[in-house]
C-alpha positions as CSV (number, residue, x, y, z in Angstrom):
1,M,0.0,0.0,0.0
2,L,1.3,3.4,-0.9
3,S,1.6,6.2,1.6
4,A,-1.1,8.9,1.5
5,A,1.6,11.6,2.1
6,P,0.9,14.3,-0.5
7,L,3.0,14.4,-3.6
8,P,3.6,17.7,-5.5
9,E,2.3,18.3,-9.0
10,V,5.3,18.5,-11.3
11,E,5.2,20.8,-14.3
12,P,5.2,20.6,-17.2
13,N,2.2,18.2,-17.2
14,D,-0.1,20.2,-19.4
15,S,-0.7,17.5,-22.0
16,M,-1.0,13.7,-22.3
17,A,2.5,13.7,-23.9
18,V,4.1,15.1,-20.8
19,A,1.8,13.6,-18.2
20,Q,3.3,13.3,-14.7
21,P,3.9,9.6,-14.0
22,L,2.2,8.3,-10.8
23,P,4.2,6.0,-8.6
24,P,3.7,2.2,-9.0
25,G,1.3,0.5,-6.7
26,F,-1.7,-0.3,-8.8
27,D,-1.0,-4.0,-9.1
28,A,-3.8,-6.6,-9.1
29,G,-5.2,-7.1,-5.7
30,E,-3.3,-4.2,-4.2
31,F,-5.0,-1.2,-2.6
32,A,-3.1,2.0,-3.5
33,A,-3.6,5.3,-1.7
34,L,-2.3,8.4,-3.4
35,K,-2.6,12.1,-2.7
36,I,-1.4,15.0,-5.0
37,Q,-1.4,18.7,-4.3
38,G,-1.7,20.6,-7.6
39,E,-2.7,23.9,-9.0
40,I,-4.8,25.0,-12.0
41,E,-3.4,28.3,-13.1
42,A,-5.3,31.2,-14.5
43,N,-4.7,31.0,-18.2
44,P,-6.8,32.3,-21.1
45,G,-6.5,28.9,-22.9
46,G,-7.1,26.9,-19.8
47,D,-4.7,24.9,-17.7
48,R,-4.8,21.1,-17.8
49,D,-2.9,18.8,-15.4
50,W,-2.3,15.3,-16.7
51,Y,-1.2,12.2,-14.7
52,E,-0.2,8.8,-16.2
53,M,-0.6,5.4,-14.5
54,A,-0.5,1.7,-15.4
55,L,-3.7,-0.2,-14.5
56,N,-4.7,-3.8,-14.9
57,A,-7.8,-5.3,-16.2
58,G,-10.3,-5.6,-13.4
59,D,-8.9,-2.8,-11.4
60,V,-11.4,-0.4,-9.9
61,I,-10.1,3.1,-9.8
62,G,-11.7,5.9,-7.7
63,V,-10.4,9.4,-7.8
64,T,-11.6,12.6,-6.1
65,V,-10.5,16.2,-6.7
66,V,-11.2,18.9,-4.2
67,G,-10.7,22.4,-5.3
68,N,-9.6,25.2,-3.1
69,D,-9.6,29.0,-3.7
70,R,-13.0,28.8,-5.5
71,L,-11.7,26.3,-8.0
72,D,-14.5,24.4,-9.8
73,T,-12.8,21.2,-10.9
74,T,-13.4,18.7,-13.6
75,L,-11.9,15.2,-13.8
76,S,-11.4,12.9,-16.7
77,L,-10.0,9.4,-17.3
78,Y,-8.6,8.5,-20.7
79,D,-7.0,5.4,-22.2
80,A,-3.7,5.4,-24.2
81,S,-5.6,5.9,-27.5
82,E,-7.0,9.2,-26.1
83,T,-10.5,7.8,-25.7
84,L,-12.4,9.5,-22.9
85,L,-13.7,6.8,-20.6
86,I,-15.4,8.8,-17.8
87,F,-15.8,12.5,-17.0
88,N,-17.1,14.4,-14.0
89,D,-17.7,18.1,-13.4
90,D,-19.8,18.3,-10.3
91,H,-20.2,15.3,-8.1
92,S,-23.3,14.3,-6.3
93,L,-23.0,13.2,-2.6
94,V,-26.5,11.8,-2.9
95,Y,-25.6,9.5,-5.8
96,H,-22.3,8.3,-4.2
97,N,-23.7,7.7,-0.8
98,Q,-26.6,5.8,-2.3
99,W,-24.5,3.4,-4.4
100,A,-21.1,3.1,-2.7
101,P,-21.0,0.7,0.3
102,N,-19.6,2.1,3.6
103,E,-16.7,-0.4,3.5
104,S,-15.6,0.6,0.0
105,P,-11.9,1.4,-0.1
106,L,-12.5,4.0,-2.9
107,P,-12.0,7.6,-2.0
108,V,-15.2,9.6,-1.2
109,L,-16.0,13.3,-1.1
110,T,-17.3,14.4,2.2
111,S,-17.4,18.1,1.4
112,S,-20.8,19.7,0.6
113,N,-19.1,21.6,-2.3
114,S,-20.7,20.0,-5.3
115,E,-18.1,21.7,-7.6
116,D,-15.6,19.0,-6.5
117,S,-15.1,16.0,-8.8
118,L,-15.3,12.2,-8.3
119,I,-15.0,9.3,-10.7
120,Q,-15.1,5.5,-10.2
121,Y,-14.4,3.2,-13.1
122,V,-13.7,-0.5,-13.7
123,I,-10.7,-1.0,-16.0
124,S,-11.5,-3.4,-18.9
125,K,-8.0,-4.0,-20.2
126,S,-4.5,-3.6,-18.8
127,G,-2.5,-0.6,-20.1
128,T,-1.6,3.0,-19.6
129,Y,-4.3,5.4,-18.5
130,F,-4.4,9.2,-17.9
131,L,-6.2,11.4,-15.5
132,Q,-6.8,15.0,-16.5
133,V,-7.7,17.8,-13.9
134,A,-9.0,21.1,-15.2
135,A,-11.3,24.0,-14.3
136,A,-14.9,23.8,-15.5
137,G,-15.2,26.0,-18.5
138,D,-11.7,27.3,-17.8
139,A,-13.5,29.8,-15.6
140,S,-11.6,29.4,-12.3
141,A,-8.1,28.8,-10.9
142,G,-6.7,27.6,-7.6
143,D,-5.1,24.8,-5.7
144,Y,-6.5,21.3,-5.6
145,T,-6.0,17.9,-3.8
146,L,-6.3,14.8,-5.9
147,E,-6.8,11.5,-4.1
148,A,-6.8,8.0,-5.7
């Protein structure tokens, strides 16, 4: 199991081609805990932070992003062929609390700020996957905490 000590976001990570690699620990049957402190910068074209990871078929990935400083986050998961697999702009505590069992090891959002983001996804084939964190509509900026 990985430590939940925060890792810093490392620039440049503004595209899939230069995505920040995440540490190993997503092996089959292994529970990985990861926390990253990042920043979406004010930028007319928008700032995107990309993270790369290796996942195995059957892995269940859960990721939350909590924005600070009025950051309204979005969160996306892509495969290596740049296919969008899942996207979330504003999470719903009602939905998550209704479907996720209390004993689930997946990260949960406990804030009442619905502008935070949450995804949960079952990986269908082993390979390289990418997370993208951004501001909704490129309309805000600030620090964030990503947990997986």
